[in-house]
Structures are given as structure tokens and as C-alpha cells.
C-alpha positions as CSV (number, residue, x, y, z in Angstrom):
1,X,95.2,120.1,124.7
2,X,99.1,119.9,125.0
3,X,101.0,121.7,127.7
4,X,102.4,125.0,126.3
5,X,105.8,123.9,127.5
6,X,105.3,120.5,125.6
7,X,104.9,122.3,122.2
8,X,108.4,123.1,121.1
9,X,110.0,119.8,122.1
10,X,106.8,118.5,119.8
11,X,107.6,120.8,116.7
12,X,111.0,119.8,117.0
13,X,111.1,116.1,116.9
14,X,108.1,116.6,113.9
15,X,110.5,118.3,112.0
16,X,113.4,116.0,113.0
17,X,111.4,112.9,111.9
18,X,110.9,114.6,108.4
19,X,114.5,115.6,108.4
20,X,115.2,111.7,108.8
21,X,112.5,110.3,106.6
22,X,114.1,112.3,103.7
23,X,117.4,111.9,104.6
24,X,116.9,108.1,104.4
25,X,115.2,108.9,101.2
26,X,118.4,110.4,100.2
27,X,120.8,107.9,101.5
28,X,118.6,105.4,99.5
29,X,119.3,107.3,96.1
30,X,122.7,107.7,96.8
31,X,123.1,103.9,97.1
32,X,121.4,103.7,93.6
33,X,124.4,103.0,91.6
34,X,125.5,100.0,93.8
35,X,122.3,98.0,93.8
36,X,119.6,100.1,91.8
37,X,116.0,101.6,93.1
38,X,115.1,97.6,93.0
39,X,118.2,96.7,95.5
40,X,117.5,99.4,97.7
41,X,113.6,98.9,97.7
42,X,114.2,95.5,98.7
43,X,117.0,96.3,101.5
44,X,114.7,98.8,103.2
45,X,111.5,96.4,103.0
46,X,113.6,93.4,103.8
47,X,115.2,94.4,106.9
48,X,112.3,96.0,108.3
49,X,110.0,93.2,107.6
50,X,112.3,91.0,109.7
51,X,112.7,93.3,112.4
52,X,108.7,93.4,112.6
53,X,108.6,89.7,112.4
54,X,110.6,89.6,115.8
55,X,109.0,92.4,117.6
56,X,105.5,91.2,116.6
57,X,105.9,87.4,116.4
58,X,102.7,87.2,114.7
59,X,102.4,83.7,114.3
60,X,101.0,83.2,117.9
61,X,98.1,84.9,117.0
62,X,97.6,84.8,113.2
63,X,95.0,86.7,111.4
64,X,91.9,85.1,110.6
65,X,90.9,84.1,106.8
66,X,88.7,87.2,106.7
67,X,91.2,89.6,108.1
68,X,94.1,88.4,105.7
69,X,91.6,89.3,103.1
70,X,92.2,92.7,103.6
71,X,96.0,92.4,105.0
72,X,97.1,90.7,102.0
73,X,96.7,93.7,99.6
74,X,97.4,96.1,102.5
75,X,100.8,94.9,102.2
76,X,100.8,94.6,98.5
77,X,100.1,98.5,98.3
78,X,102.5,98.9,101.2
79,X,105.4,96.9,98.9
80,X,104.2,98.8,95.9
81,X,104.5,102.3,97.2
82,X,108.2,101.4,98.3
83,X,109.1,100.7,95.1
84,X,107.0,103.0,92.8
85,X,108.5,106.0,94.9
86,X,112.2,104.6,94.6
87,X,111.8,104.2,90.9
88,X,110.4,107.9,90.9
89,X,113.7,109.2,92.8
90,X,115.9,107.4,90.1
91,X,113.8,109.6,87.6
92,X,112.7,113.1,89.3
93,X,114.0,115.0,92.4
94,X,113.3,113.6,96.1
95,X,111.1,116.6,96.6
96,X,109.2,116.3,93.4
97,X,108.6,112.9,93.9
98,X,107.4,113.1,97.8
99,X,105.0,116.2,96.7
100,X,103.3,113.7,94.1
101,X,103.1,111.3,96.7
102,X,101.8,112.7,99.1
103,X,98.4,113.7,97.0
104,X,97.6,109.9,97.7
105,X,96.5,110.5,101.6
106,X,95.2,113.8,100.7
107,X,92.6,112.4,98.0
108,X,91.4,109.6,100.6
109,X,90.9,112.6,103.1
110,X,89.2,115.0,100.5
111,X,87.2,111.8,99.4
112,X,85.7,111.4,102.8
113,X,84.9,114.8,103.4
114,X,81.5,116.3,103.5
115,X,82.9,119.9,103.5
116,X,82.5,122.0,100.3
117,X,85.0,124.1,101.2
118,X,87.8,121.1,101.1
119,X,87.0,121.4,96.8
120,X,89.4,124.4,97.5
121,X,91.9,122.1,98.8
122,X,91.4,119.7,96.1
123,X,91.9,122.2,93.2
124,X,94.8,123.9,95.2
125,X,96.5,120.2,95.0
126,X,95.6,119.7,91.5
127,X,97.0,123.1,90.3
128,X,100.5,122.0,92.4
129,X,100.4,118.5,90.6
130,X,100.1,120.4,87.3
131,X,102.3,122.7,87.5
132,X,105.0,119.7,87.9
133,X,103.9,117.7,85.3
134,X,106.1,118.0,82.1
135,X,102.9,118.9,79.7
136,X,104.0,118.5,75.7
137,X,105.5,121.8,74.7
138,X,106.6,123.0,78.0
139,X,110.2,123.3,78.9
140,X,111.0,121.0,81.5
141,X,113.7,118.8,82.4
142,X,111.1,116.3,84.6
143,X,111.3,112.9,83.4
144,X,107.6,111.7,82.6
145,X,107.9,108.1,83.7
146,X,109.6,109.2,87.0
147,X,106.5,111.5,87.0
148,X,104.1,108.7,86.8
149,X,106.1,106.3,89.2
150,X,105.2,108.9,91.8
151,X,101.3,108.7,91.0
152,X,101.5,105.2,91.2
153,X,103.3,105.8,94.4
154,X,100.6,107.9,95.5
155,X,97.9,105.5,94.2
156,X,99.2,102.6,96.5
157,X,99.7,105.3,99.3
158,X,95.5,105.6,99.1
159,X,95.1,102.1,98.6
160,X,97.4,101.3,102.2
161,X,95.3,103.6,103.8
162,X,92.0,102.2,102.7
163,X,92.9,98.6,103.4
164,X,94.5,99.3,106.4
165,X,91.1,100.9,107.7
166,X,89.9,97.2,106.7
167,X,92.1,95.5,108.8
168,X,91.9,97.9,111.7
169,X,90.8,94.9,114.0
170,X,93.9,93.3,114.1
171,X,96.5,94.7,116.4
172,X,98.5,97.2,114.5
173,X,101.9,95.5,115.0
174,X,100.7,92.5,113.9
175,X,99.1,94.2,111.1
176,X,102.2,95.8,109.8
177,X,104.0,92.9,110.2
178,X,102.0,90.4,108.0
179,X,101.3,93.5,105.9
180,X,105.3,93.9,105.3
181,X,105.8,90.2,104.9
182,X,103.3,90.4,101.3
183,X,105.0,93.4,100.4
184,X,108.1,91.7,100.5
185,X,107.1,89.2,98.3
186,X,107.0,92.3,95.4
187,X,110.1,94.1,96.6
188,X,112.7,91.4,97.5
189,X,112.6,89.1,94.5
190,X,112.4,92.3,91.8
191,X,115.9,93.3,94.0
192,X,117.6,89.8,93.9
193,X,116.5,89.4,90.0
194,X,118.3,92.7,89.4
195,X,121.1,92.6,92.0
196,X,121.8,89.4,93.1
197,X,124.2,88.5,95.8
198,X,125.1,92.2,95.9
199,X,122.5,92.8,98.4
200,X,124.1,90.4,101.0
201,X,127.5,92.7,100.9
202,X,128.1,93.4,104.5
203,X,128.9,97.0,103.7
204,X,125.4,97.0,101.6
205,X,123.7,95.5,104.3
206,X,124.7,98.2,106.7
207,X,123.5,101.2,104.8
208,X,120.5,99.7,103.8
209,X,120.0,98.8,107.5
210,X,120.6,102.8,107.5
211,X,118.2,103.8,105.6
212,X,115.6,101.3,107.4
213,X,116.3,102.8,110.4
214,X,116.6,106.7,109.4
215,X,113.1,106.3,107.1
216,X,111.0,104.2,109.6
217,X,112.3,103.7,113.5
218,X,113.9,106.5,114.2
219,X,111.1,108.7,112.5
220,X,108.6,106.6,114.4
221,X,110.0,107.2,117.8
222,X,110.2,111.1,117.1
223,X,106.7,111.1,116.0
224,X,105.5,109.0,118.9
225,X,107.2,112.1,121.4
226,X,105.3,114.9,119.1
227,X,102.1,113.2,119.5
228,X,102.2,113.6,123.2
229,X,102.4,117.4,123.1
230,X,100.4,118.1,119.3
231,X,96.7,117.8,118.7
232,X,95.7,115.8,115.5
233,X,95.1,119.2,113.2
234,X,98.9,120.4,114.4
235,X,99.9,117.0,113.5
236,X,98.8,117.0,110.3
237,X,99.8,120.4,109.2
238,X,103.6,120.2,110.5
239,X,103.5,116.4,108.4
240,X,102.6,118.3,105.5
241,X,105.7,119.9,105.1
242,X,107.1,116.5,104.0
243,X,107.8,117.8,100.4
244,X,109.5,121.1,101.9
245,X,112.2,118.8,103.8
246,X,112.4,116.5,101.0
247,X,113.6,119.4,98.5
248,X,116.0,120.4,101.5
249,X,117.7,116.6,102.0
250,X,117.6,116.5,98.0
251,X,119.7,119.7,97.6
252,X,121.5,119.3,100.8
253,X,122.6,115.5,99.8
254,X,122.3,114.8,96.4
255,X,122.5,118.6,94.7
256,X,119.3,118.9,93.3
257,X,118.2,122.3,92.8
258,X,114.4,123.0,91.7
259,X,112.9,125.3,89.1
260,X,111.0,128.1,90.2
261,X,107.7,126.9,88.8
262,X,108.5,123.1,90.4
263,X,109.0,125.1,94.0
264,X,105.6,126.9,93.1
265,X,103.6,123.3,92.5
266,X,105.2,121.8,95.6
267,X,104.5,125.2,98.0
268,X,100.7,124.2,96.6
269,X,100.5,120.7,97.4
270,X,101.9,121.5,101.0
271,X,99.4,123.9,101.2
272,X,96.5,121.8,100.0
273,X,97.5,119.4,102.6
274,X,97.8,122.0,105.3
275,X,94.4,123.3,104.8
276,X,93.0,119.7,104.3
277,X,94.4,118.7,107.8
278,X,93.2,121.8,109.5
279,X,89.6,121.7,108.4
280,X,89.5,117.8,108.7
281,X,92.1,117.0,111.2
282,X,93.1,114.0,109.6
283,X,96.8,114.0,109.5
284,X,98.4,113.2,106.5
285,X,101.7,111.5,107.7
286,X,103.6,109.5,105.8
287,X,102.8,105.7,106.6
288,X,106.0,103.5,107.6
289,X,106.9,100.3,109.2
290,X,106.1,101.1,112.5
291,X,108.3,99.6,114.9
292,X,105.9,99.4,117.9
293,X,102.2,100.9,118.1
């Protein structure tokens, strides 16, 4: 068990990590008028990929053919998740997109559970998503395609976890650097095709670097600090607050105010994720391009 004196610092680090992730998401969305969601996805993954390759230098011990069988789809899932979530951000509020996206890892945890009471969390999450979906005839400003992109990001997140488990025999930094390389094969060509040389503008590159640091490096360092003072259940429970911090970031930085029914739906998803984390002990942390692991 963690020391009680470490607990406030660990919780604070986790909350700061969540604010950093979603602040990075808000900054990324604010760049859409300049380089579009494809450009932001290309910048984030491309810059993170270069940093990872420099740190890991995977060519010194390149994975075997058998390991690559899982690393390639692992990387494509990571690239697809980045691209789809930015497409979702372009059409629906960040808080709603993140709430839908987090159902991906939640589905993996619940599918692997042997505990019948976890059906309650599944039902609660399904209720939350149902409240967020713009059903025909319902008065809602949500874009159906944006919801579909968020669901696609959730599916990619689930695949990321499943393929990542298969590739677990590869050192984690090597695995994520090689995986990111294949993810960039999906995101960077699309970004270049849509935005071209604008991605090389120094100001745009600096903003892209900031997005990558806020969404990846800084929260990872904070979560490593938090893990020293939190057990996995509490870590997962706090991680489940990601949609709430996304709502806060969207409101503060982008002026995205949500309807009461959307807030209720997000609350159901948060409760389902927290409940699943408490009963299973499996954290639902957002995957990112870990810069040291």
C-alpha cells in the first residue's frame, strides 16, 4: 500500500496528467483551422515518433518476424486512434468524444471479466453512450459522423490493448517506437496530402511539438510519479475521470458548453469506468506514446 503522505501528491499528479492530456487535445483542436485534424494527427504522431526512435533506437535489436506480426497492427491501431479521435473532435465536443472513446478499453476489461456484477458496469456504460448518440427525432446538436468517429477511436483503442498484449514480449519502449512508426504510415501521408508544406511552417511545428508534449510526455511523467503512490485500483478510478477533465478543457479553452443530457451520459460512462476499475483492478489509462517505460 502507498504511504499516506504520498497519496495527496500522487492524486495531484494524476489530476495534472489528465488536465495536460485534455489541454493538449484542446490545443490540437484549436489548430484545426490552420492544418486540419489530419495535419494535427500527423504532427502529433510524427513528432512523437521521431522522439521515440531517438530514445529507443530499435534498429539495435529489431523485433523478430513473429513479434512484428503483432507490432504492425498495434501501430496501425495507435495511428487510427489518433486520426479518428481528431476527426471526432472536429465534429463534436471534446468531452463527449473522450467519453465515447474510453468505452474501448472498458469493453476489453469487461469482456475479460468473470464477474457477473460487471454486467452492471456494461449496462451503465451502454446507457451513457445511448444518451450521447443523436437518435433520429431527438433534439440534439451532435453530429452523427462525429459520434461514429469517436466509436471508431474506441474500437482502435481496444485493438491497441489486445495487440499490445500480444507484443508484450518486446521491451515496451522498443514496441511503442516501432508501433508508432507504422502508425505514422497511416497519419503522416494523410496529413501531407491534406496540408502539404504548411506542416513544415516553424510556428506550426512548434505548436505541434507542444501538443505532443502535453498529450504524451508530460502526462506520462506525471503518471509515473503517481504510480509510486497509488495502487492499480485507485489509479484506474482516477483515470476514469478523463471525460470530466475533457469537458473542463473543452469549456475553458474552446467554449464548448454541453447539454444536461450529454453531461448525464458522460457521468454514466465515468461511473462505469470507475466501477470496472474498482472491481477488476485494471486501470483504464489513456494510451500514449510513452517516452520512457
